[in-house]
N, C-alpha and C positions, 0 to 999 in steps of 0.2 A: 470624382462622382460625390454626390453628399456621403456626410459620414452620419448613418443611421444606426440603430440599435437593430440586432439581427438577434432571434430566436433561436433556441436551439431547435424545437420543431420547425421551423422555416428553412435551417443551413440542413437538417436531416432530410428533409423531402427533396430538395438539391441534390444532395448525394445519392440518397437512394432510385430516384427516378435516372439518374447520370450512370451507376454501376449497373443498375437493371437492363439500361439500354444499349452499354457497350458490350459487358459478359454475356447475361441472358439471352440476347439477341443474335449473338454474333458468334460468341465461343461455348457460352452455356456451358464453361467448366464449374462454377461457385453458386455453392445451393442457397436459394434464399436467406436462408434463414441467416448463414453466414453474413452476407449482405448488409440484413438490419442490423446484428450487432454490430457490424464494421459501420455503418452510415451514424450510428446512435453515437460510439464512440469518438469519431471523428469529431461530429457535432459539437459536443461537448468541450474538446479540447480545443477548436474552433473560438465559438464563444467567447471561454474565458479568456484566451489569448488577446480576441477581438476588443472585447472592455477592459480588459487591464491596458492594452493599449490607449483606450479611449481617455479611462482616469489617469494615465500618466500625461496626456494630453493637455487636460483640466489643469495640471499639478504647474502647468506653463505661465499662467494669469494669475494675477489677484483678487481678479473677481470669482475667479471658480475654483481656485487651489483649495485644497481640505485643512482645518486645523484642528483636527484630530490628530495623533501622535502614530505614527505607523512603524513596523519592525520590519528595515528592509536589509536583510543580508547580515542581521546582527546591530544594525545600526537603529536606534531610535530617531526617528527625524517626525520633524512638524512640517509639512509643505511649505503653508503662509508663514510661517515665521522662517524659513529659511530664505523664501525670498525677503521679505524682510531684513533681515541681514545682508542679505543680496545689494538691495538699494538703498542700504545707508541708514535704515530705518532702526535697527538694532529691534530686539527682543521684546515683547509685550512688556507695558509697565507693570510691575508688581502694586500691591495695595500699599496703601500708607499709613502711618497712625494719626489720629487726634494731636496737634499739640496746641497749648494756652497758655496764659496764664488765671491764677487765681490770687484771693484776696485772701491772707491770712490775718487772723486777729491773734494778737498777743495776749498771754497772760501773764509771761515776765520776760523780761528783756534779756540781752546779753547771751542769749543761746544761739545754734546753729543750727538750722532744718538741714539736715544730711543729704545729699544726695542719695536717690532710690529710697525715699520716705514712700511708704506705700499709702494712699488714698482709694476710697471704693466709689463708687457712683448706685444712689439706690435707682434711678432713673433707666441705666444701660445695664449696671450687675457687673460691670467691668472694674478692673484694677489699673490705677494710676499712679506714675511714679513721680517723683519730684527729680529734675534735672540737673539742678545745679545745688551744690552748696548754698544758702540763704542765712544770712547773720538776720537774727531778729533783734532790731535796733530800734524801731517806732510800734506805733500802736497798732498798727496796720502795716502788712507787706506784701509786695508782690513775691509771687513765686512762680518760677516755670514749669509745667509739668507737663508728660505726655501719657498717651494711653499705650496700656501693655501689648495691645492687641491689636492689627491694622482693621482697617474695614468702617465702614461707613455706619456700622455699630457702636463705633466708639466716640461719635461726634456728639459733643456738647454744646449748647446754646449758652450765651451771655445771662448770667444771674441764676443758674444752674447750682447745685449744691453738690459740692465733693465732700466726704468725712475719712478723717484718718484710720485707719486700719487699727491702728494701736494708740489709744490717750498719750500724747507726749506730755502733759503737763503744763507745760511751757507757752502752748499757743490753744485756742479752742478747736473741737473737734469738728466741727463745721467750716468750710471755706467756699468760698462764692467766686465762681468762673466768671474773670474781667473779660475778656477777649480769647477769640481763637488766632493762633498765629499760623496754625495749618492746618485744614481739615483733612479728616480722612479720608480715604478711598478704598473702593475696592480692585483687586486685578482687574487691569483692562478686560473690555469686554470684546469679543471676537468683533462686532460689528465697528468700534472705534477703530481696534488696531489693522482691519483690515480696509479702513479708511483713508489709515495712515499710511500703509504699504501702496495705495493707488495711487496716493499722492508723491510719494518718492518713488512709483514708477514710471510718472509722468516725466515733466520738466526737469532736468539733473539740477542741482543749487549752481545759481551764479552768483553766490555772494550779496544776496542783499534785492534778490525780485522780490515781486507781490508773493510768486507762490512759495518762496525760501521761507518767508517772515510765517508764513500759515502751516508751512511744514514743522519750521521751527516751535513754534506754538504748541500745534499740536501732541507735542510730546511730554508736555506737561500733565500730568494725570489731575482729569475734573475739567479740563479743558474740553468742551463742545465744539466751538468755532473760533475761529481767529479774522476779522474783517480789516487790512493794511488800507493805510491810504498815506498820501504825500499830504505835509503840512505846507496849508499854502501861506502862513503867514512866516512860517521861517522854512527857505528853500531845501536846508540841509535834514530837516526834521522828519519823521516818520511819526506817523500816529498809527497805533494797533488798537483796535476796539476786541475785547473777548467779551466771549459769551460762555457760560458754566454749565458745565452737566448739572441739569436739572434733578438728577438722582440725589445730588451732592447740596447744590444751590435752588432751589424750587423754582426761582424768578429769573433763571438763567442770570441774575448778576454776582458775579465774583468780587471777593473782598479784596483788598488790596494787597495781601500775602500771594493770593493766585498771580495777581497782575504783575507783581513784582518778580514771582517764577517765571512767569513767559517773558518779559523783560532780560532777565538771566540766560534763560534755553536762547533768546536770539540773539546773545550777545558773545557767549562762554561755549564750547562745546563739554558736555556735560561729563566725559569719558575722560576728556584729557584735561580739561580746565583752561585750555588756548581760547584767548577772542579771536578766532578765526572765522566767526559767522557774519555778522555784518559787518559792510565797510565803516572803516573809521571813521568817516566824515559824516554817516548817517548818524542824528540823534534820534536815542531813543529817552535818553537819561539828559536832560537839561539843565537839570540843578547839579550835575556830576555828582550826586550823593547816592547813589544806585537806589535810589527812589522810583525811576523810569516812572515819573510824571506821564511820559506819550503813550504810556500804555493803560490804557484806561477801560472803564466796564461799558459795555453796550447797556443804552437804555431801551425801556419798552414802552412802546405806544398801546393801548388798552382802546379796545373797539366794543360796545354793546350793541346787540342785534336785536330788534323787534319784528315777530312774525304777526299779520294782522290776517283775521281769518279763514285759522285755521279749525277744519272742520273732519269728522271721519275717522277720526285715531283717538286714542287715551291720552289725555294730556300728559302722561309721566311717559308712557310708550314713546310719544313723539318727542319730549323733551331730552330723555336720555339718547335716543337717537340722534338728533341734531347737533347735540349738544357734543358729543363725540367727534363728528365729523367736521362740525366748526371749530374743535378744537386742532384738531391736525390741521385743517385749512390756515389758519392764522399762525400755526406754530411753526409750518413748513415755509413763511415768507421771511425772504432776509435780502439785506439791499444787494444791488447789482455794482460789481468793480468793473471795471473794463480794464480788459489786458488779463484778468483773473477768470471770470467767468462767461460761461457759454451764453454767447448775443442771443442766440435763438431758444434757451430756453432760462430766461426771464420769469424770477419769482418775486420782485422789487414791488409788485402791484397790488393792494387790495380793493376789488372791485365790486360793488354791490350788484351788478348783475351775476357774476363769480358766486356769491354768495346765496343767490336767488339759485343759481343752477345744483349748488350744495343741498337747500333746502329742498327744492324740487326732488331730489333724489330720494330725500328721506321719506317726502309725502307718497312719491311713487312705491317704496317699497311697503309702506304701511295702507297702501289704499286710501291717502286720505288726501287732502287739497288744503290752498291756502291761497290768500290775495295777494302779499307781496312784503317781502322784507326790506328794511330800514335799517342802515349802520350808521352810528353816532358815536363821536369820538367827545366826551362832556357834552355839550349842549348844542355842539356842531353838526350837523347832518353832511353826512360823507356817500358821494357818489361814487370817487376814486381817491384814493391816496397813494404816494410813493413814497416807500421806505426813504431814510435819510441817513448820512454817514452814521455807521453804528449803531442803528437803529433796528430793533425788532420789534414783534407786537404779538397780541394775545387776545383771546378772547376774554370782555368783561363779564358784563350781565347779560342772561338769555330774556327775555319777553314773549310769550307768547298769549297773544290775544288781550293785553295789557297785564296778564300776571306773570312775576318772575318765576322762572323755573329755579328749585333747587333741587341739588340731589340729597 
């Protein structure tokens, strides 16, 4: 029978009707007040046990397992995390701190900038430490630094400024950020972790299947998705395209540091350091120098949308609603990989008719109307477009009745 929620009143009515029929009509031994109280108590106990059994059933599957910590007989457990450990995914990734390189200008040479020297950013308000002893031998010196706190809040951009907390005398107080070697990340979100557990729950690792590369790559903090392909030019080559978390990389295009981290995760077990993941003959690092040039950033195809003949709605209201819907439509498109993705749920096509349908839905909700929608990529009009290898897309400009919509 179907498992459906039962209320206390539902069970109570079943019990009292049965008790009254069995006892009052036949034996007439029990007073009605006792039957009412007994029915209420039994119904409450039944519903509690019934719901507990249903909750336990949901904890068996990664789609429905709870991400909350619960106390069971003195043990603190998180059902989804326990499933992740069981399926070899491990625990949710902890946040990481920003790391980078700054350029320090010397005032006096022959000194040493020691490990742990503190700097501060007026932009983030956080402290940053020098991560290695660095000799001041030239007019300018590159110095590795890291944020003392993990999370997105510590990320800096190239050309941002850090200042030494205490003036040192042999270097200028202000230093400039040259590059980011490792972007800071927040603790892994429930949604991202659940997706990793679901991936681990499915096909078991085969030592280099398409799904394995996706599973291994998703272990790296900051990775949104992995698109694995065989290298047609080199029979043993494996090409991995990396899409980055948009909260860290707004355009979803990762830097080389993140791509290198994906290459390492697909080669070495992060817990043991053993190279027991990809097959020995599979080539991710064709230069054999741990740069992993076969791990690449995704490309982003930009589409502009033009709406004509819109009437019956305020321009700003229509534009805001439509832009949100079109953003979701384009962001949810991704290339199809045979053998990895579901053939029946393909999202690799950008269609003019689909954009018209999205626009029609927005227009209907606002009681507006429009003539048609047109998609352009550059100067080219698009009726349909299929995303290529490692290619994603996004909405560019939105024009309504010839006027560009700006938020």
